[in-house]
SEDOSE-680822 format. One record per residue: residue number from 1; chain; x, y, z of N, C-alpha, C, CB in turn. Coordinates in Angstrom, 2 decimals. Glycine has a CB too. Example, Ala and Ser with C-alpha at 12.3 -4.5 7.8 and 13.67 -1.06 7.14 Angstrom:
% SEDOSE-680822
<1; 'A'; <13.19; -5.69; 7.80>; <12.30; -4.50; 7.80>; <13.20; -3.30; 7.80>; <11.31; -4.47; 9.05>>;
<2; 'A'; <12.85; -2.25; 7.08>; <13.67; -1.06; 7.14>; <12.90; 0.03; 7.87>; <14.08; -0.60; 5.72>>;
% end
This chain:
% SEDOSE-680822
<1; 'A'; <28.66; 19.48; 27.65>; <28.03; 20.68; 28.29>; <29.07; 21.63; 28.55>; <27.28; 20.38; 29.61>>;
<2; 'A'; <28.76; 22.93; 28.37>; <29.73; 23.93; 28.78>; <31.12; 23.85; 28.30>; <29.78; 23.94; 30.12>>;
<3; 'A'; <31.31; 23.45; 27.09>; <32.62; 23.18; 26.44>; <33.07; 24.25; 25.52>; <32.57; 21.91; 25.67>>;
<4; 'A'; <32.11; 24.64; 24.69>; <32.47; 25.56; 23.61>; <33.06; 26.92; 24.06>; <31.25; 25.81; 22.79>>;
<5; 'A'; <32.52; 27.40; 25.22>; <33.19; 28.70; 25.64>; <34.62; 28.57; 26.17>; <32.36; 29.38; 26.73>>;
<6; 'A'; <35.11; 27.28; 26.20>; <36.48; 27.19; 26.57>; <37.36; 26.97; 25.31>; <36.67; 26.06; 27.58>>;
<7; 'A'; <36.72; 27.04; 23.98>; <37.37; 27.10; 22.84>; <37.61; 28.65; 22.59>; <36.60; 26.36; 21.75>>;
<8; 'A'; <38.78; 29.08; 22.80>; <38.98; 30.55; 22.79>; <39.40; 31.02; 21.40>; <40.06; 30.97; 23.85>>;
<9; 'A'; <39.97; 30.14; 20.50>; <40.41; 30.38; 19.28>; <39.26; 30.19; 18.30>; <41.54; 29.55; 19.02>>;
<10; 'A'; <38.90; 31.35; 17.55>; <37.68; 31.31; 16.72>; <37.78; 30.36; 15.52>; <37.36; 32.72; 16.22>>;
<11; 'A'; <39.03; 30.13; 15.00>; <39.02; 29.08; 14.03>; <38.65; 27.78; 14.48>; <40.24; 28.98; 13.46>>;
<12; 'A'; <39.25; 27.42; 15.61>; <38.91; 26.15; 16.25>; <37.37; 25.98; 16.71>; <39.83; 26.01; 17.47>>;
<13; 'A'; <36.81; 27.14; 17.15>; <35.45; 27.30; 17.48>; <34.48; 26.85; 16.28>; <35.23; 28.77; 17.86>>;
<14; 'A'; <34.93; 27.49; 15.22>; <34.15; 27.18; 13.87>; <34.46; 25.67; 13.45>; <34.65; 28.26; 12.59>>;
<15; 'A'; <35.63; 25.28; 13.61>; <35.85; 23.87; 13.20>; <35.10; 22.89; 14.11>; <37.34; 23.55; 13.21>>;
<16; 'A'; <34.90; 23.20; 15.42>; <34.17; 22.28; 16.27>; <32.87; 22.18; 15.96>; <34.23; 22.60; 17.58>>;
<17; 'A'; <32.14; 23.43; 15.47>; <30.83; 23.36; 15.05>; <30.64; 22.61; 13.76>; <30.32; 24.66; 14.95>>;
<18; 'A'; <31.59; 22.79; 12.80>; <31.47; 22.07; 11.64>; <31.67; 20.53; 11.96>; <32.48; 22.61; 10.62>>;
<19; 'A'; <32.60; 20.20; 12.89>; <32.66; 18.74; 13.20>; <31.48; 18.07; 13.73>; <33.68; 18.49; 14.12>>;
<20; 'A'; <30.74; 18.95; 14.49>; <29.48; 18.47; 15.11>; <28.44; 18.11; 14.00>; <28.89; 19.58; 16.09>>;
<21; 'A'; <28.40; 19.05; 12.98>; <27.45; 18.85; 11.89>; <27.77; 17.68; 11.15>; <27.39; 20.00; 10.99>>;
<22; 'A'; <29.10; 17.37; 10.96>; <29.48; 16.34; 10.14>; <29.26; 14.99; 10.82>; <30.88; 16.52; 9.74>>;
<23; 'A'; <29.23; 15.03; 12.22>; <28.95; 13.77; 12.98>; <27.49; 13.47; 13.20>; <29.61; 13.83; 14.32>>;
<24; 'A'; <26.61; 14.43; 12.71>; <25.10; 14.20; 12.79>; <24.67; 13.22; 11.73>; <24.29; 15.55; 12.62>>;
<25; 'A'; <23.84; 12.25; 12.28>; <23.07; 11.40; 11.22>; <21.88; 12.29; 10.70>; <22.47; 9.93; 11.90>>;
<26; 'A'; <21.32; 11.83; 9.64>; <20.18; 12.62; 9.13>; <19.10; 12.72; 10.19>; <19.59; 11.99; 7.82>>;
<27; 'A'; <18.60; 13.82; 10.40>; <17.55; 14.15; 11.52>; <18.12; 14.31; 12.88>; <16.50; 13.04; 11.63>>;
<28; 'A'; <19.51; 14.20; 12.91>; <20.14; 14.29; 14.35>; <20.16; 15.70; 14.79>; <21.64; 13.72; 14.41>>;
<29; 'A'; <20.25; 15.78; 16.12>; <20.31; 17.26; 16.80>; <21.54; 17.27; 17.52>; <19.06; 17.63; 17.84>>;
<30; 'A'; <21.93; 18.52; 17.70>; <23.12; 19.02; 18.56>; <22.56; 19.76; 19.59>; <24.17; 19.91; 17.81>>;
<31; 'A'; <22.91; 19.50; 20.95>; <22.47; 20.30; 21.99>; <23.75; 21.07; 22.60>; <21.72; 19.41; 23.04>>;
<32; 'A'; <23.54; 22.37; 22.55>; <24.69; 23.19; 23.11>; <24.30; 23.90; 24.34>; <25.21; 24.21; 22.10>>;
<33; 'A'; <25.23; 24.15; 25.17>; <24.95; 25.04; 26.30>; <25.89; 26.18; 26.50>; <24.93; 24.28; 27.49>>;
<34; 'A'; <25.47; 27.33; 26.61>; <26.31; 28.55; 26.69>; <25.40; 29.74; 27.30>; <26.91; 28.94; 25.17>>;
<35; 'A'; <26.06; 30.85; 27.33>; <25.21; 31.95; 27.85>; <24.58; 32.74; 26.63>; <26.08; 32.95; 28.79>>;
<36; 'A'; <25.16; 32.53; 25.37>; <24.40; 33.29; 24.23>; <24.04; 34.81; 24.48>; <23.04; 32.55; 23.95>>;
<37; 'A'; <25.05; 35.43; 24.86>; <24.85; 36.88; 25.30>; <24.15; 37.73; 24.10>; <26.34; 37.56; 25.70>>;
<38; 'A'; <23.26; 38.66; 24.66>; <22.63; 39.64; 23.78>; <23.56; 40.93; 23.70>; <21.16; 40.00; 24.32>>;
<39; 'A'; <24.57; 40.93; 24.49>; <25.51; 42.14; 24.61>; <26.84; 41.72; 23.93>; <25.77; 42.60; 26.22>>;
<40; 'A'; <27.84; 42.52; 24.06>; <29.13; 42.21; 23.36>; <29.72; 41.05; 24.00>; <30.13; 43.39; 23.37>>;
<41; 'A'; <30.62; 40.40; 23.18>; <31.32; 39.22; 23.60>; <32.19; 39.65; 24.68>; <32.11; 38.54; 22.48>>;
<42; 'A'; <32.70; 38.65; 25.58>; <33.69; 38.78; 26.72>; <34.70; 37.69; 26.52>; <33.01; 38.66; 28.19>>;
<43; 'A'; <35.94; 38.27; 26.23>; <37.02; 37.41; 26.07>; <37.96; 37.32; 27.27>; <37.74; 37.81; 24.91>>;
<44; 'A'; <38.32; 36.19; 27.85>; <39.25; 35.99; 28.87>; <40.36; 35.02; 28.27>; <38.53; 35.41; 30.19>>;
<45; 'A'; <41.41; 34.66; 29.18>; <42.40; 33.79; 28.61>; <41.86; 32.43; 28.43>; <43.61; 33.75; 29.43>>;
<46; 'A'; <41.07; 31.92; 29.20>; <40.60; 30.55; 29.28>; <39.09; 30.36; 28.87>; <40.81; 30.05; 30.71>>;
<47; 'A'; <38.39; 31.44; 28.47>; <37.06; 31.27; 28.09>; <36.57; 32.48; 27.23>; <36.21; 31.07; 29.31>>;
<48; 'A'; <35.61; 32.35; 26.43>; <35.06; 33.38; 25.67>; <33.48; 33.32; 25.73>; <35.60; 33.28; 24.24>>;
<49; 'A'; <32.84; 34.32; 26.10>; <31.46; 34.26; 26.21>; <30.86; 35.07; 24.83>; <31.00; 34.95; 27.69>>;
<50; 'A'; <30.45; 34.24; 23.94>; <30.07; 34.67; 22.67>; <28.69; 35.28; 22.59>; <30.16; 33.58; 21.79>>;
<51; 'A'; <28.44; 36.39; 21.90>; <27.04; 36.69; 21.63>; <26.23; 35.84; 20.92>; <26.94; 37.79; 21.04>>;
<52; 'A'; <24.90; 35.92; 21.10>; <23.94; 35.14; 20.29>; <24.20; 35.40; 18.83>; <22.46; 35.50; 20.64>>;
<53; 'A'; <24.37; 36.70; 18.34>; <24.67; 37.00; 16.94>; <25.94; 36.26; 16.47>; <24.84; 38.53; 16.75>>;
<54; 'A'; <26.90; 36.20; 17.32>; <28.12; 35.48; 16.78>; <27.93; 33.98; 16.75>; <29.37; 35.80; 17.64>>;
<55; 'A'; <27.13; 33.43; 17.59>; <26.68; 32.00; 17.55>; <25.84; 31.77; 16.28>; <25.82; 31.64; 18.85>>;
<56; 'A'; <24.95; 32.64; 16.04>; <24.04; 32.49; 14.77>; <24.92; 32.48; 13.55>; <22.96; 33.69; 14.62>>;
<57; 'A'; <25.81; 33.34; 13.47>; <26.71; 33.41; 12.19>; <27.63; 32.11; 12.16>; <27.69; 34.82; 12.21>>;
<58; 'A'; <28.16; 31.71; 13.23>; <29.16; 30.60; 13.35>; <28.37; 29.34; 12.99>; <29.84; 30.51; 14.85>>;
<59; 'A'; <27.14; 29.17; 13.43>; <26.37; 28.00; 13.26>; <25.95; 27.93; 11.70>; <25.11; 28.03; 14.25>>;
<60; 'A'; <25.53; 29.07; 11.13>; <25.26; 29.04; 9.63>; <26.44; 28.71; 8.93>; <24.74; 30.34; 9.07>>;
<61; 'A'; <27.57; 29.21; 9.26>; <28.88; 28.82; 8.49>; <29.18; 27.50; 8.66>; <30.10; 29.57; 8.90>>;
<62; 'A'; <28.84; 26.80; 9.78>; <29.05; 25.41; 10.00>; <28.01; 24.47; 9.49>; <29.19; 25.20; 11.36>>;
<63; 'A'; <26.90; 25.04; 8.92>; <25.91; 24.31; 8.34>; <24.91; 23.78; 9.30>; <26.47; 23.29; 7.62>>;
<64; 'A'; <24.73; 24.54; 10.42>; <23.67; 24.18; 11.39>; <22.68; 25.35; 11.57>; <24.30; 23.79; 12.78>>;
<65; 'A'; <21.53; 24.87; 12.03>; <20.49; 25.91; 12.22>; <19.93; 25.71; 13.62>; <19.34; 25.82; 11.13>>;
<66; 'A'; <19.46; 26.86; 14.21>; <18.93; 26.74; 15.51>; <17.38; 26.23; 15.34>; <19.06; 28.18; 16.28>>;
<67; 'A'; <17.15; 25.27; 16.22>; <15.76; 24.71; 16.21>; <15.10; 25.27; 17.49>; <15.74; 23.05; 16.17>>;
<68; 'A'; <15.62; 25.43; 18.52>; <15.15; 26.00; 19.80>; <16.14; 26.40; 20.74>; <14.33; 25.10; 20.45>>;
<69; 'A'; <15.89; 27.36; 21.60>; <16.66; 27.72; 22.62>; <15.89; 28.20; 23.83>; <17.54; 28.67; 22.17>>;
<70; 'A'; <16.35; 27.51; 25.00>; <15.57; 27.88; 26.25>; <16.55; 27.97; 27.41>; <14.42; 26.79; 26.59>>;
<71; 'A'; <16.02; 28.88; 28.40>; <16.94; 29.02; 29.61>; <17.05; 27.82; 30.34>; <16.50; 30.08; 30.55>>;
<72; 'A'; <18.36; 27.67; 30.89>; <18.63; 26.45; 31.73>; <18.68; 26.88; 33.19>; <20.02; 25.73; 31.31>>;
<73; 'A'; <19.09; 28.13; 33.40>; <19.12; 28.72; 34.84>; <18.60; 30.12; 34.80>; <20.60; 28.75; 35.47>>;
<74; 'A'; <17.93; 30.52; 35.93>; <17.69; 31.91; 36.06>; <18.22; 32.51; 37.36>; <16.29; 32.14; 35.95>>;
<75; 'A'; <18.00; 31.75; 38.48>; <18.48; 32.24; 39.70>; <19.74; 31.41; 40.31>; <17.31; 32.24; 40.66>>;
<76; 'A'; <19.95; 30.25; 39.67>; <21.06; 29.28; 40.26>; <22.29; 29.27; 39.29>; <20.47; 27.70; 40.43>>;
<77; 'A'; <22.55; 30.48; 38.71>; <23.72; 30.78; 38.00>; <24.03; 32.15; 37.89>; <23.68; 30.27; 36.79>>;
<78; 'A'; <25.19; 32.56; 37.68>; <25.58; 34.04; 37.56>; <24.68; 34.67; 36.39>; <27.25; 34.21; 37.19>>;
<79; 'A'; <23.96; 35.74; 36.63>; <23.13; 36.44; 35.64>; <23.97; 37.25; 34.60>; <22.15; 37.38; 36.38>>;
<80; 'A'; <24.75; 36.56; 33.80>; <25.68; 37.12; 32.77>; <25.06; 38.13; 31.87>; <26.22; 36.03; 31.91>>;
<81; 'A'; <23.74; 37.63; 31.44>; <23.13; 38.45; 30.37>; <22.00; 39.39; 30.97>; <22.52; 37.48; 29.22>>;
<82; 'A'; <22.15; 39.78; 32.03>; <21.11; 40.66; 32.70>; <21.83; 41.94; 33.36>; <20.29; 39.80; 33.86>>;
<83; 'A'; <21.13; 42.98; 33.23>; <21.55; 44.20; 34.03>; <20.78; 44.44; 35.11>; <21.55; 45.38; 33.29>>;
<84; 'A'; <20.03; 43.46; 35.63>; <19.14; 43.69; 36.78>; <19.99; 43.67; 38.08>; <17.99; 42.60; 36.83>>;
<85; 'A'; <19.87; 44.85; 38.80>; <20.59; 44.92; 40.00>; <20.12; 43.79; 41.06>; <20.41; 46.34; 40.57>>;
<86; 'A'; <18.83; 43.59; 40.99>; <18.25; 42.64; 41.91>; <18.88; 41.25; 41.67>; <16.70; 42.59; 41.74>>;
<87; 'A'; <18.98; 40.86; 40.40>; <19.52; 39.53; 40.11>; <21.04; 39.45; 40.43>; <19.27; 39.18; 38.62>>;
<88; 'A'; <21.78; 40.51; 40.28>; <23.14; 40.44; 40.67>; <23.30; 40.38; 42.16>; <23.88; 41.59; 40.13>>;
<89; 'A'; <22.50; 41.20; 42.91>; <22.50; 41.14; 44.40>; <22.22; 39.81; 44.84>; <21.51; 42.06; 45.01>>;
<90; 'A'; <21.15; 39.12; 44.21>; <20.74; 37.67; 44.59>; <21.96; 36.94; 44.35>; <19.49; 37.04; 43.74>>;
<91; 'A'; <22.72; 36.93; 43.27>; <23.76; 36.11; 43.01>; <24.93; 36.29; 43.94>; <24.13; 36.30; 41.70>>;
<92; 'A'; <25.11; 37.55; 44.38>; <26.17; 37.79; 45.38>; <25.86; 37.25; 46.68>; <26.45; 39.19; 45.53>>;
<93; 'A'; <24.52; 37.17; 47.07>; <24.19; 36.55; 48.22>; <24.38; 34.99; 48.17>; <22.84; 36.92; 48.54>>;
<94; 'A'; <24.08; 34.36; 47.05>; <24.20; 33.08; 46.75>; <25.75; 32.68; 46.96>; <23.67; 32.87; 45.33>>;
<95; 'A'; <26.54; 33.40; 46.36>; <28.03; 33.17; 46.51>; <28.45; 33.30; 47.92>; <28.85; 34.17; 45.67>>;
<96; 'A'; <27.98; 34.24; 48.65>; <28.41; 34.40; 50.08>; <27.97; 33.28; 50.96>; <27.88; 35.68; 50.66>>;
<97; 'A'; <26.76; 32.81; 50.68>; <26.26; 31.69; 51.44>; <26.99; 30.41; 51.16>; <24.82; 31.51; 51.18>>;
<98; 'A'; <27.30; 30.18; 49.84>; <28.08; 28.96; 49.49>; <29.42; 29.10; 49.97>; <28.11; 28.68; 48.01>>;
<99; 'A'; <30.16; 30.22; 49.92>; <31.40; 30.26; 50.44>; <31.44; 30.02; 52.07>; <31.98; 31.58; 50.04>>;
<100; 'A'; <30.45; 30.43; 52.68>; <30.40; 30.36; 54.15>; <30.08; 28.82; 54.54>; <29.24; 31.40; 54.74>>;
<101; 'A'; <29.22; 28.16; 53.84>; <28.85; 26.69; 54.16>; <28.41; 25.97; 53.02>; <27.76; 26.56; 55.19>>;
<102; 'A'; <29.06; 24.75; 52.78>; <28.69; 23.86; 51.72>; <27.13; 23.44; 52.13>; <29.79; 22.52; 51.61>>;
<103; 'A'; <26.90; 23.17; 53.31>; <25.54; 22.63; 53.65>; <24.55; 23.67; 53.43>; <25.44; 22.12; 55.11>>;
<104; 'A'; <24.77; 24.98; 53.93>; <23.86; 26.14; 53.77>; <23.63; 26.48; 52.23>; <24.47; 27.42; 54.54>>;
<105; 'A'; <24.72; 26.32; 51.46>; <24.57; 26.53; 50.02>; <23.63; 25.46; 49.41>; <25.96; 26.51; 49.32>>;
<106; 'A'; <23.89; 24.20; 49.76>; <22.98; 23.23; 49.38>; <21.58; 23.32; 49.77>; <23.41; 22.11; 49.81>>;
<107; 'A'; <21.29; 23.89; 50.98>; <19.85; 24.20; 51.43>; <19.35; 25.35; 50.66>; <19.74; 24.52; 52.98>>;
<108; 'A'; <20.13; 26.32; 50.41>; <19.60; 27.52; 49.60>; <19.25; 27.05; 48.18>; <20.70; 28.73; 49.52>>;
<109; 'A'; <20.02; 26.07; 47.65>; <19.83; 25.66; 46.25>; <18.47; 24.87; 46.32>; <21.13; 24.75; 45.66>>;
<110; 'A'; <18.42; 24.03; 47.29>; <17.22; 23.20; 47.37>; <15.86; 24.04; 47.58>; <17.41; 22.19; 48.54>>;
<111; 'A'; <15.95; 25.06; 48.40>; <14.79; 25.93; 48.66>; <14.42; 26.80; 47.37>; <15.11; 26.87; 49.91>>;
<112; 'A'; <15.52; 27.14; 46.54>; <15.38; 27.95; 45.35>; <14.90; 27.16; 44.15>; <16.67; 28.60; 45.04>>;
<113; 'A'; <15.21; 25.93; 44.10>; <14.97; 25.08; 42.97>; <13.46; 25.15; 42.33>; <15.27; 23.64; 43.44>>;
<114; 'A'; <12.50; 25.06; 43.29>; <11.16; 25.13; 42.77>; <10.80; 26.32; 41.99>; <10.28; 25.01; 43.81>>;
<115; 'A'; <11.37; 27.48; 42.56>; <11.12; 28.72; 41.83>; <11.96; 28.85; 40.68>; <11.31; 29.88; 42.66>>;
<116; 'A'; <13.20; 28.26; 40.56>; <14.08; 28.26; 39.44>; <13.23; 27.41; 38.21>; <15.60; 27.53; 39.91>>;
<117; 'A'; <12.74; 26.36; 38.66>; <11.83; 25.60; 37.60>; <10.83; 26.41; 36.94>; <11.05; 24.47; 38.23>>;
<118; 'A'; <10.08; 27.13; 37.85>; <8.94; 27.92; 37.27>; <9.48; 29.04; 36.39>; <8.03; 28.52; 38.42>>;
<119; 'A'; <10.59; 29.63; 36.74>; <11.12; 30.77; 36.01>; <11.67; 30.26; 34.65>; <12.25; 31.51; 36.86>>;
<120; 'A'; <12.40; 29.19; 34.69>; <12.93; 28.69; 33.35>; <11.83; 28.17; 32.36>; <13.94; 27.51; 33.60>>;
<121; 'A'; <10.83; 27.73; 33.04>; <9.79; 27.26; 32.14>; <8.79; 28.47; 31.63>; <8.97; 26.12; 32.93>>;
<122; 'A'; <8.76; 29.52; 32.33>; <7.92; 30.60; 31.98>; <8.65; 31.47; 30.92>; <7.54; 31.41; 33.25>>;
<123; 'A'; <9.89; 31.54; 31.01>; <10.66; 32.54; 30.28>; <11.20; 31.94; 28.88>; <11.88; 33.03; 31.21>>;
<124; 'A'; <11.27; 32.72; 27.91>; <11.83; 32.37; 26.72>; <13.29; 32.78; 26.55>; <11.04; 32.91; 25.70>>;
<125; 'A'; <13.77; 33.81; 27.20>; <15.04; 34.30; 27.18>; <15.63; 34.05; 28.56>; <15.05; 35.73; 26.78>>;
<126; 'A'; <16.99; 33.62; 28.62>; <17.63; 33.31; 29.86>; <18.51; 34.60; 30.17>; <18.50; 31.91; 29.75>>;
<127; 'A'; <18.87; 34.57; 31.48>; <19.79; 35.59; 31.94>; <21.22; 35.01; 32.26>; <19.21; 36.27; 33.19>>;
<128; 'A'; <21.35; 33.79; 31.98>; <22.50; 32.96; 32.26>; <22.53; 31.83; 31.20>; <22.44; 32.39; 33.73>>;
<129; 'A'; <23.03; 30.66; 31.66>; <23.19; 29.56; 30.71>; <21.86; 29.11; 30.08>; <23.84; 28.39; 31.40>>;
<130; 'A'; <21.99; 28.80; 28.73>; <20.76; 28.41; 27.97>; <21.17; 27.09; 27.25>; <20.26; 29.60; 26.89>>;
<131; 'A'; <20.11; 26.31; 26.79>; <20.35; 25.20; 25.99>; <19.89; 25.59; 24.63>; <19.67; 23.96; 26.51>>;
<132; 'A'; <20.62; 25.30; 23.64>; <20.32; 25.56; 22.30>; <20.31; 24.28; 21.48>; <21.28; 26.54; 21.76>>;
<133; 'A'; <19.20; 23.95; 20.74>; <19.06; 22.75; 19.94>; <19.30; 23.20; 18.48>; <17.62; 22.05; 20.14>>;
<134; 'A'; <20.26; 22.37; 17.90>; <20.51; 22.72; 16.45>; <20.43; 21.56; 15.57>; <21.86; 23.36; 16.25>>;
<135; 'A'; <20.13; 21.74; 14.34>; <20.16; 20.62; 13.40>; <20.78; 21.01; 12.06>; <18.74; 20.09; 13.17>>;
<136; 'A'; <21.18; 20.05; 11.30>; <21.78; 20.45; 10.03>; <20.83; 21.28; 9.19>; <22.22; 19.23; 9.26>>;
<137; 'A'; <21.58; 22.30; 8.67>; <20.91; 23.32; 7.78>; <20.40; 22.82; 6.47>; <21.85; 24.40; 7.49>>;
% end
């Protein structure tokens, strides 16, 4: 989980996807988690947030096809793929609460979790981390 965005070298990223496909048994599935951005990629020294389009091209090159993609978080992770001011303000509040008190952060998470479950079930597109299911092409 949340490993591929730490593979910052594109050649190694493509090789990792190919290795996953080669490790699949017939009918096997690969579950990936990432942000799958709809905007441009974001490169840092220790991670790369790749666009959905870049993932689609890399998966096809590696012999994998997307079977399903669903949101994993909506309110309980940074809204990387959203321009909503409200969501970004919410996340700033979550960070402030968590920095102030571990217990208060846990309480906020516990109180938010039921709404989080409703949102990720109701939405097809995420604003943060998503789960992608892939099979051999």
